[in-house]
C-alpha positions in Angstrom: -12.6 -17.5 21.0 -10.1 -17.1 18.2 -8.0 -14.2 17.0 -7.2 -13.8 13.3 -3.8 -12.3 12.6 -2.3 -11.6 9.2 1.5 -11.3 8.9 2.5 -9.3 5.9 5.7 -7.6 4.9 8.6 -7.3 2.6 11.1 -10.1 2.1 13.6 -10.3 5.0 11.5 -8.2 7.4 11.2 -11.0 10.0 7.8 -12.5 9.3 9.0 -16.1 9.7 10.9 -15.2 12.9 7.8 -13.6 14.4 5.6 -16.7 13.5 8.2 -19.0 15.0 7.7 -17.4 18.4 4.0 -18.3 18.6 3.0 -21.3 20.7 2.5 -24.3 18.3 -0.3 -25.8 20.3 -2.3 -22.6 20.0 -1.4 -21.7 16.4 -2.9 -22.7 13.1 -1.0 -21.4 10.0 -2.7 -21.1 6.6 -0.1 -20.6 3.9 -1.8 -18.8 1.0 1.5 -18.2 -0.9 1.9 -21.9 -1.6 5.6 -21.6 -0.7 7.3 -23.8 1.9 7.7 -22.3 5.3 11.3 -21.9 6.5 10.6 -24.0 9.7 9.1 -27.3 10.6 5.6 -27.5 12.1 
C-alpha cells in the first residue's frame, strides 16, 4: 500500500530538507515544477 504526500510551501521553508530525510529505497519523487532538485537521487 502506498501513501501519497505533497510537500508544498514558500521558498526557504525546508521542503528539500524534509524530502532529504525520507528513505530513498521507499521514496519516489515526482517533480512537477520542472526545476532541478537541490540534492542527488
